[in-house]
VEXDREN-2710 file (C-alpha; in Angstrom, 1 decimal):
% VEXDREN-2710
k/r/px/py/pz
1/MET/36.9/-51.5/-17.4
2/LYS/33.4/-51.2/-18.8
3/ARG/32.0/-53.1/-15.8
4/THR/33.7/-50.6/-13.4
5/PHE/32.3/-47.6/-15.2
6/SER/28.8/-49.1/-15.1
7/ARG/29.1/-49.7/-11.3
8/LYS/30.2/-46.1/-10.7
9/ARG/27.3/-44.8/-12.8
10/TYR/24.9/-47.0/-10.9
11/ASN/26.1/-45.8/-7.5
12/ARG/25.9/-42.1/-8.6
13/GLN/22.3/-42.6/-9.8
14/THR/21.3/-44.5/-6.7
15/GLY/22.7/-41.6/-4.6
16/ILE/20.6/-39.1/-6.6
17/GLU/17.5/-41.3/-6.2
18/ASN/18.0/-41.5/-2.4
19/ILE/18.2/-37.7/-2.2
20/PHE/14.9/-37.2/-4.1
21/LYS/13.1/-40.3/-2.9
22/VAL/11.4/-38.8/0.2
23/PHE/10.7/-35.5/-1.5
24/VAL/9.2/-37.1/-4.7
25/LYS/7.2/-39.6/-2.6
26/GLY/5.7/-36.8/-0.5
27/GLN/4.8/-34.7/-3.5
28/SER/3.2/-37.6/-5.2
29/THR/1.1/-38.4/-2.2
30/GLY/0.1/-34.8/-2.0
31/GLY/-1.0/-34.9/-5.6
32/ILE/-3.3/-37.8/-5.0
33/ILE/-4.9/-36.1/-2.0
34/LEU/-5.2/-32.8/-4.0
35/LEU/-7.0/-34.7/-6.7
36/ILE/-9.5/-36.2/-4.3
37/CYS/-10.2/-32.9/-2.6
38/THR/-10.6/-31.2/-6.0
39/ILE/-13.2/-33.8/-7.0
40/VAL/-15.1/-33.3/-3.7
41/ALA/-15.0/-29.5/-4.2
42/VAL/-16.4/-29.7/-7.8
43/ILE/-19.1/-32.1/-6.8
44/SER/-20.2/-30.0/-3.8
45/ALA/-20.4/-26.9/-6.0
46/ASN/-22.7/-28.7/-8.5
47/TYR/-24.8/-30.8/-6.2
48/GLU/-27.4/-29.0/-4.0
49/GLY/-27.3/-31.6/-1.3
50/LEU/-23.6/-30.8/-0.6
51/GLY/-24.0/-27.0/-1.0
52/PHE/-23.3/-26.5/2.7
53/ILE/-19.6/-27.4/2.0
54/SER/-19.2/-24.4/-0.4
55/GLU/-21.2/-22.1/1.9
56/PHE/-19.0/-23.1/4.9
57/TRP/-15.9/-21.4/3.4
58/GLU/-17.8/-18.1/3.2
59/ARG/-18.3/-17.8/6.9
60/ASN/-16.4/-15.0/8.6
61/LEU/-13.7/-15.3/11.2
62/SER/-12.5/-12.3/13.2
63/ILE/-9.4/-11.9/15.3
64/SER/-8.6/-8.7/17.3
65/LEU/-5.0/-7.5/17.6
66/GLY/-5.1/-4.5/19.8
67/GLU/-6.9/-1.7/17.9
68/ARG/-6.8/-3.7/14.7
69/VAL/-9.3/-6.4/13.7
70/ILE/-8.7/-9.0/11.0
71/ASP/-12.1/-10.0/9.6
72/MET/-12.1/-12.4/6.7
73/PRO/-14.1/-15.3/5.3
74/LEU/-12.6/-18.7/6.0
75/VAL/-11.5/-19.0/2.4
76/ASP/-9.4/-15.9/2.7
77/TRP/-7.9/-17.2/6.0
78/ILE/-6.8/-20.2/4.0
79/ASN/-5.5/-18.2/1.0
80/ASP/-3.9/-15.3/3.0
81/PHE/-2.7/-17.1/6.1
82/LEU/-2.4/-20.9/5.8
83/MET/-1.0/-20.5/2.3
84/VAL/1.8/-18.4/3.8
85/ILE/3.0/-21.6/5.3
86/PHE/2.8/-23.3/1.9
87/PHE/4.8/-20.4/0.3
88/PHE/7.3/-20.7/3.3
89/MET/7.8/-24.3/2.3
90/VAL/8.3/-23.3/-1.3
91/GLY/10.8/-20.7/-0.3
92/LEU/12.7/-23.3/1.8
93/GLU/12.8/-25.6/-1.2
94/ILE/14.1/-22.8/-3.4
95/LYS/16.8/-21.8/-0.9
96/ARG/17.9/-25.5/-0.3
97/GLU/18.3/-26.0/-4.1
98/MET/20.2/-22.8/-4.4
99/VAL/22.5/-23.6/-1.5
100/ALA/23.2/-27.3/-2.1
101/GLY/21.0/-28.7/-4.8
102/GLU/20.3/-28.5/-8.6
103/LEU/20.4/-24.7/-8.5
104/SER/23.6/-24.4/-6.4
105/SER/25.9/-23.6/-9.3
106/LEU/25.6/-21.7/-12.6
107/LYS/26.3/-24.8/-14.7
108/GLN/23.7/-26.9/-12.8
109/SER/21.0/-24.2/-12.6
110/LEU/21.1/-22.7/-16.0
111/LEU/19.1/-25.4/-17.8
112/PRO/16.2/-25.7/-15.3
113/ILE/16.1/-22.0/-14.8
114/GLY/16.2/-21.2/-18.5
115/ALA/13.6/-23.9/-19.1
116/ALA/11.4/-22.4/-16.4
117/MET/11.7/-18.9/-17.9
118/GLY/10.7/-20.2/-21.3
119/GLY/7.9/-22.2/-19.7
120/MET/6.6/-19.0/-18.1
121/ALA/7.1/-16.4/-20.9
122/VAL/5.5/-18.4/-23.8
123/PRO/2.3/-19.3/-21.9
124/ALA/1.9/-15.6/-20.8
125/LEU/2.4/-14.5/-24.4
126/LEU/-0.1/-16.9/-25.8
127/TYR/-2.7/-15.9/-23.1
128/THR/-2.2/-12.3/-24.0
129/VAL/-2.7/-13.0/-27.7
130/PHE/-6.2/-14.4/-27.0
131/ASN/-7.1/-11.8/-24.3
132/TYR/-5.5/-8.6/-25.4
133/GLY/-7.9/-5.6/-25.1
134/THR/-10.5/-7.6/-23.2
135/GLU/-11.5/-7.5/-19.5
136/THR/-9.5/-10.7/-18.9
137/GLN/-6.1/-9.6/-20.1
138/SER/-4.9/-9.1/-16.5
139/GLY/-5.0/-12.9/-16.1
140/TRP/-1.8/-13.4/-18.1
141/GLY/0.0/-14.8/-15.0
142/ILE/-2.5/-17.8/-14.7
143/PRO/-0.9/-20.2/-17.2
144/MET/2.7/-19.5/-16.0
145/ALA/2.8/-21.8/-13.0
146/THR/3.5/-25.6/-12.7
147/ASP/2.0/-27.6/-9.9
148/ILE/4.9/-29.7/-8.6
149/ALA/2.8/-32.1/-6.5
150/PHE/0.6/-33.1/-9.5
151/ALA/3.5/-33.1/-11.9
152/LEU/5.6/-35.5/-9.8
153/GLY/2.5/-37.5/-9.0
154/ILE/1.9/-38.2/-12.7
155/LEU/5.6/-39.2/-13.1
156/SER/5.3/-41.6/-10.1
157/LEU/2.6/-43.5/-11.9
158/LEU/5.2/-44.7/-14.4
159/GLY/7.6/-45.9/-11.7
160/LYS/11.0/-47.0/-12.9
161/ARG/10.1/-46.4/-16.5
162/VAL/11.1/-42.7/-15.9
163/PRO/14.8/-42.0/-15.4
164/VAL/15.7/-40.4/-12.1
165/SER/17.4/-37.6/-14.1
166/ILE/14.0/-36.6/-15.6
167/LYS/12.5/-36.4/-12.1
168/VAL/15.4/-34.2/-10.9
169/PHE/15.0/-32.0/-14.0
170/LEU/11.3/-31.5/-13.5
171/THR/11.8/-30.9/-9.7
172/ALA/14.4/-28.2/-10.3
173/LEU/12.3/-26.7/-13.2
174/ALA/9.2/-26.5/-11.0
175/ILE/11.0/-24.9/-8.1
176/ALA/12.5/-22.3/-10.5
177/ASP/9.0/-21.9/-11.9
178/ASP/7.6/-21.3/-8.4
179/LEU/10.2/-18.6/-7.8
180/GLY/9.1/-16.8/-11.0
181/ALA/5.5/-17.1/-10.1
182/ILE/6.1/-15.6/-6.7
183/VAL/7.9/-12.6/-8.3
184/VAL/5.0/-12.1/-10.6
185/LEU/2.5/-12.4/-7.7
186/ALA/4.4/-9.9/-5.6
187/ILE/4.7/-7.2/-8.3
188/PHE/1.6/-7.5/-10.5
189/TYR/-1.1/-8.9/-8.2
190/PRO/-1.2/-6.8/-4.9
191/SER/-4.2/-7.5/-2.7
192/HIS/-5.1/-3.7/-2.4
193/SER/-3.6/-0.3/-2.5
194/ILE/0.0/-0.1/-1.1
195/ASN/0.5/1.4/2.4
196/PRO/4.1/2.8/2.5
197/GLU/4.2/2.9/6.3
198/MET/3.5/-0.8/6.6
199/VAL/6.0/-1.6/3.9
200/ILE/8.7/0.2/5.9
201/TYR/7.8/-1.9/9.0
202/ALA/7.9/-5.1/7.0
203/ALA/11.3/-4.1/5.6
204/ALA/12.5/-3.5/9.1
205/ILE/11.4/-7.0/10.1
206/ILE/13.2/-8.5/7.1
207/THR/16.4/-6.6/7.9
208/LEU/16.2/-7.9/11.5
209/LEU/15.7/-11.5/10.3
210/PHE/18.8/-11.3/8.0
211/VAL/20.8/-9.8/10.9
212/MET/19.8/-12.8/13.1
213/ASN/20.9/-15.1/10.3
214/ARG/24.3/-13.4/10.1
215/MET/24.6/-13.5/13.9
216/GLN/24.1/-17.3/13.6
217/ILE/20.9/-17.3/15.7
218/TYR/19.4/-20.8/15.4
219/ASN/16.3/-20.5/17.7
220/SER/13.3/-21.5/15.6
221/ALA/10.8/-19.7/17.9
222/ILE/12.4/-16.3/17.3
223/TYR/12.0/-16.8/13.5
224/ILE/8.4/-17.9/13.9
225/ILE/7.5/-14.9/16.0
226/SER/9.3/-12.5/13.7
227/GLY/7.6/-14.3/10.7
228/PHE/4.2/-13.7/12.2
229/ALA/4.9/-10.0/12.6
230/LEU/6.2/-9.9/9.0
231/TRP/2.9/-11.5/7.8
232/LEU/0.8/-8.9/9.6
233/PHE/2.7/-5.9/8.2
234/ILE/2.7/-7.3/4.7
235/LEU/-1.0/-8.1/5.0
236/TRP/-1.7/-4.5/6.0
237/SER/0.7/-3.1/3.4
238/GLY/-1.3/-4.1/0.4
239/ILE/1.3/-6.6/-1.0
240/HIS/-0.1/-10.1/-1.1
241/PRO/0.6/-11.6/2.4
242/THR/1.8/-15.0/1.0
243/ILE/5.0/-13.2/0.0
244/ALA/5.8/-13.1/3.7
245/GLY/6.4/-16.9/3.7
246/VAL/9.0/-16.7/0.9
247/LEU/10.8/-13.7/2.4
248/LEU/10.9/-15.5/5.8
249/ALA/12.3/-18.7/4.2
250/MET/15.2/-16.7/2.6
251/THR/16.3/-15.7/6.1
252/ILE/16.3/-19.2/7.7
253/PRO/19.9/-20.4/8.3
254/ALA/20.9/-23.1/5.8
255/ARG/24.2/-23.9/7.6
256/THR/24.9/-25.5/10.9
257/PRO/27.0/-24.1/13.9
258/VAL/28.6/-27.5/14.4
259/ASN/32.2/-28.0/13.2
260/GLU/32.2/-30.9/10.7
261/LEU/35.6/-32.3/11.9
262/LYS/34.6/-32.1/15.6
263/PHE/31.3/-33.7/14.8
264/PHE/33.0/-36.6/13.1
265/VAL/35.6/-37.1/15.9
266/ARG/33.0/-36.8/18.6
267/ASN/30.7/-39.4/17.2
268/LYS/33.5/-41.7/16.4
269/TYR/34.6/-41.5/20.0
270/LEU/31.0/-42.2/21.2
271/LEU/30.6/-45.1/18.8
272/ASN/33.8/-46.6/20.3
273/LYS/32.5/-46.1/23.8
274/PHE/29.2/-47.7/22.8
275/ARG/31.1/-50.8/21.5
276/GLU/33.2/-51.0/24.7
277/ASN/30.0/-51.1/26.8
278/SER/28.3/-53.7/24.6
279/GLN/28.0/-57.4/25.4
280/ASN/28.4/-58.3/21.7
281/ARG/24.8/-59.5/21.4
282/ILE/22.5/-58.8/18.5
283/LYS/19.4/-58.2/20.6
284/VAL/20.0/-56.7/24.0
285/ILE/18.5/-53.8/26.2
286/SER/21.1/-51.0/26.2
287/SER/22.9/-50.4/29.4
288/PRO/22.6/-47.0/31.2
289/ARG/26.0/-46.0/29.9
290/GLN/24.9/-46.9/26.3
291/GLN/21.7/-44.9/26.8
292/GLU/23.8/-41.9/27.7
293/ILE/25.9/-42.4/24.6
294/ILE/22.8/-42.7/22.4
295/PHE/21.4/-39.5/23.9
296/SER/24.7/-37.7/23.2
297/MET/24.8/-38.9/19.6
298/HIS/21.1/-37.9/19.2
299/SER/22.0/-34.4/20.5
300/ASN/24.9/-34.1/18.1
301/LEU/22.8/-35.1/15.1
302/HIS/20.1/-32.6/16.1
303/ASN/22.6/-29.8/16.5
304/ILE/24.3/-30.4/13.1
305/THR/21.0/-30.5/11.2
306/PRO/20.5/-27.0/9.6
307/LEU/17.4/-25.1/10.7
308/ILE/16.1/-25.0/7.2
309/ASN/16.0/-28.8/7.1
310/LYS/14.3/-29.0/10.5
311/PHE/11.5/-26.6/9.3
312/GLU/11.1/-28.6/6.1
313/HIS/10.8/-31.9/7.9
314/GLN/8.3/-30.6/10.5
315/LEU/6.1/-28.6/8.1
316/ASN/6.0/-31.0/5.1
317/PRO/3.2/-33.2/6.6
318/LEU/1.2/-30.1/7.6
319/VAL/1.4/-28.6/4.1
320/THR/0.8/-31.9/2.3
321/PHE/-2.0/-33.4/4.4
322/ILE/-3.8/-30.3/5.8
323/ILE/-3.1/-27.0/4.1
324/MET/-3.1/-28.1/0.4
325/PRO/-6.3/-30.2/0.8
326/LEU/-8.0/-27.3/2.5
327/PHE/-6.9/-25.0/-0.3
328/ALA/-8.4/-27.4/-2.9
329/LEU/-11.6/-27.8/-1.0
330/ALA/-12.1/-24.1/-0.6
331/ASN/-11.0/-22.9/-4.0
332/ALA/-11.5/-25.7/-6.6
333/GLY/-15.3/-25.7/-6.3
334/VAL/-16.7/-24.3/-9.5
335/LYS/-20.2/-24.7/-10.9
336/ILE/-20.1/-26.3/-14.3
337/ASP/-22.5/-24.7/-16.8
338/LEU/-23.3/-27.0/-19.7
339/HIS/-24.4/-24.0/-21.8
340/THR/-20.9/-22.5/-21.3
341/ILE/-19.2/-25.7/-22.3
342/THR/-21.2/-26.2/-25.4
343/GLY/-21.1/-22.6/-26.5
344/SER/-18.3/-20.6/-27.9
345/ILE/-15.0/-20.7/-26.0
346/PRO/-14.3/-17.5/-24.1
347/PRO/-11.0/-15.8/-24.5
348/ILE/-9.9/-16.6/-20.9
349/SER/-10.4/-20.3/-21.5
350/ALA/-8.7/-20.3/-24.9
351/GLY/-5.7/-18.3/-23.3
352/ILE/-5.4/-20.7/-20.4
353/ALA/-5.6/-23.8/-22.6
354/ALA/-3.2/-22.5/-25.2
355/GLY/-0.8/-21.3/-22.4
356/LEU/-0.7/-24.5/-20.4
357/LEU/-1.1/-27.1/-23.2
358/ILE/1.0/-25.5/-25.9
359/GLY/3.0/-22.7/-24.3
360/LYS/4.5/-24.8/-21.5
361/PRO/6.0/-27.6/-23.6
362/VAL/7.1/-25.3/-26.4
363/GLY/8.6/-22.7/-24.1
364/ILE/10.5/-25.3/-22.0
365/PHE/11.7/-27.2/-25.1
366/LEU/12.8/-24.1/-27.1
367/SER/14.6/-22.4/-24.2
368/SER/16.4/-25.7/-23.3
369/TRP/17.4/-26.3/-26.9
370/ILE/18.8/-22.8/-27.3
371/LEU/20.8/-23.0/-24.1
372/CYS/22.3/-26.4/-25.2
373/LYS/23.0/-25.2/-28.8
374/LEU/24.8/-22.2/-27.4
375/LYS/26.8/-24.7/-25.1
376/LEU/25.7/-22.8/-22.0
377/ALA/24.0/-25.9/-20.6
378/ALA/23.8/-29.6/-21.3
379/LEU/21.0/-32.2/-21.2
380/PRO/21.0/-34.4/-18.0
381/GLU/22.6/-37.8/-18.4
382/GLY/20.4/-40.3/-20.3
383/VAL/17.7/-37.7/-21.2
384/LYS/16.6/-37.2/-24.8
385/TRP/15.0/-34.2/-26.4
386/LYS/11.7/-35.9/-26.9
387/GLN/11.6/-36.5/-23.1
388/ILE/12.2/-32.8/-22.5
389/PHE/9.1/-32.0/-24.6
390/SER/7.1/-34.8/-22.8
391/VAL/8.0/-33.4/-19.4
392/GLY/7.0/-29.9/-20.7
393/ILE/3.5/-31.3/-21.3
394/ILE/3.3/-32.5/-17.7
395/ALA/4.5/-29.0/-16.6
396/GLY/1.3/-27.8/-18.1
397/ILE/-0.5/-29.0/-15.0
398/GLY/-1.0/-25.6/-13.3
399/PHE/-3.3/-26.2/-10.4
400/THR/-2.3/-24.5/-7.1
401/MET/-0.6/-21.3/-8.3
402/SER/-2.8/-20.9/-11.3
403/ILE/-6.0/-21.0/-9.2
404/PHE/-4.2/-18.7/-6.7
405/ILE/-3.5/-16.1/-9.4
406/ASP/-6.9/-16.6/-10.9
407/ASN/-8.5/-15.5/-7.6
408/LEU/-6.4/-12.3/-7.6
409/ALA/-6.6/-11.4/-11.3
410/PHE/-10.4/-10.8/-11.5
411/GLU/-13.0/-9.2/-9.3
412/ASN/-15.9/-10.7/-11.3
413/LYS/-16.9/-14.0/-9.8
414/LEU/-18.0/-15.4/-13.1
415/LEU/-14.6/-14.7/-14.6
416/VAL/-12.9/-16.3/-11.6
417/ASP/-15.1/-19.4/-11.9
418/THR/-14.5/-19.6/-15.7
419/GLY/-10.8/-19.4/-15.1
420/LYS/-11.0/-22.2/-12.4
421/ALA/-12.9/-24.4/-14.7
422/SER/-10.5/-23.8/-17.5
423/ILE/-7.5/-24.6/-15.2
424/LEU/-9.1/-27.8/-14.0
425/ILE/-10.0/-29.1/-17.5
426/THR/-6.6/-28.0/-19.0
427/SER/-4.6/-29.5/-16.2
428/LEU/-6.5/-32.8/-16.6
429/ALA/-5.8/-32.8/-20.3
430/ALA/-2.1/-32.0/-19.6
431/SER/-2.0/-34.9/-17.1
432/VAL/-3.4/-37.5/-19.6
433/LEU/-1.4/-36.2/-22.6
434/GLY/1.8/-35.9/-20.5
435/LEU/1.4/-39.4/-19.0
436/VAL/1.1/-40.9/-22.5
437/ALA/3.9/-38.8/-23.9
438/VAL/6.4/-39.7/-21.1
439/TYR/5.3/-43.4/-21.3
440/ILE/6.1/-43.5/-25.1
441/THR/9.4/-41.5/-24.9
442/SER/10.8/-43.3/-21.8
443/GLY/11.2/-46.9/-22.6
444/LEU/12.4/-49.5/-20.1
445/ASN/16.1/-49.3/-21.1
446/LYS/18.9/-50.9/-19.1
447/GLN/19.6/-47.7/-17.2
448/ASN/16.1/-47.5/-15.8
449/LYS/16.1/-51.2/-14.9
450/THR/19.0/-50.7/-12.5
451/ASN/17.3/-47.9/-10.6
END
């Protein structure tokens, strides 16, 4: 009986691992590439011989759209246009988890959402304590975010030592964290004064997109064209344009028009026909009839794949290998002033360090503990409280969204650069401390060995 239970548990865990395997692997690879690009950006900002790299991002690029002209430096094209695609991917991940993932039910979602809320509120509060009444108090949103690529990249370094349930918890937490950061970004960090007329046009596009969803329109080109129009109206409205990516993602159909029963019956019929036309050989060139059957099965598989999955599959390499590295190269370059490092710690640096290094693990741990004590949620199977705190330290890696908000929070370039330097140093510290903490608290027990 004991052996049967162990086998079932193993199969369940293996299934979870398969679901997250591709996602975690992609995020881990992205984290490594981000790290390399960040190092290149910092070196180029501090070495005169590579100064042309930093200067390149300040070159202007203009595009005419009728009577309107969009004229921005390349760094703004990355932050205000390419990052829309990144936020679109984030929105797709959020919607997928809400429809059929860790956030799909109240019982499943309460722990990671509650942990994420605590992991956002406490860092923002600690930052405000250090910066209240100063010119940097508007940066309270900086330490709220968790960089999922770096966080999962750190966990991947420990391999099978880390239970799959920990990776699932961190993934769900980071996705819920992204949703909170997006709300903060939309409400508290507009790009300029609000234009009500453009907001109305944007609202009309969003309404149209939701209508297309309800009408079961699955043509990706229609959503892309409508999404581009949405981006333009939000860009001109004064709301930060990256919000367009999230709003567009929420309208992408997550279901498929193919009937599940018909799909099963049809493919079973095709498989039987394929066998009838085979010569019972292991290696053989398919006959013309078999080729027709293979094509029909491919079409069936393509049709039953939801549009949200197709977008994720197609855009993931673009975001991981092009957009995020470009963002790091254009934004992570900060000139390191030795006098600043050896002098007194400015409030912004103290707030960011306290928020990410202390606020994140404390907020995540306390909110999770309260939810479990109130019996509103339960710890994932095989996870201990010390592991929750350790994962909270890794969640203090706040690279992408933290730098993004830092760029919007201050107009003074010196403050922006100080914030960036603080984010980079604190995220590095969170990486090392979190790696050590997870290593210590996640021993190679029997459960991990079977994964």
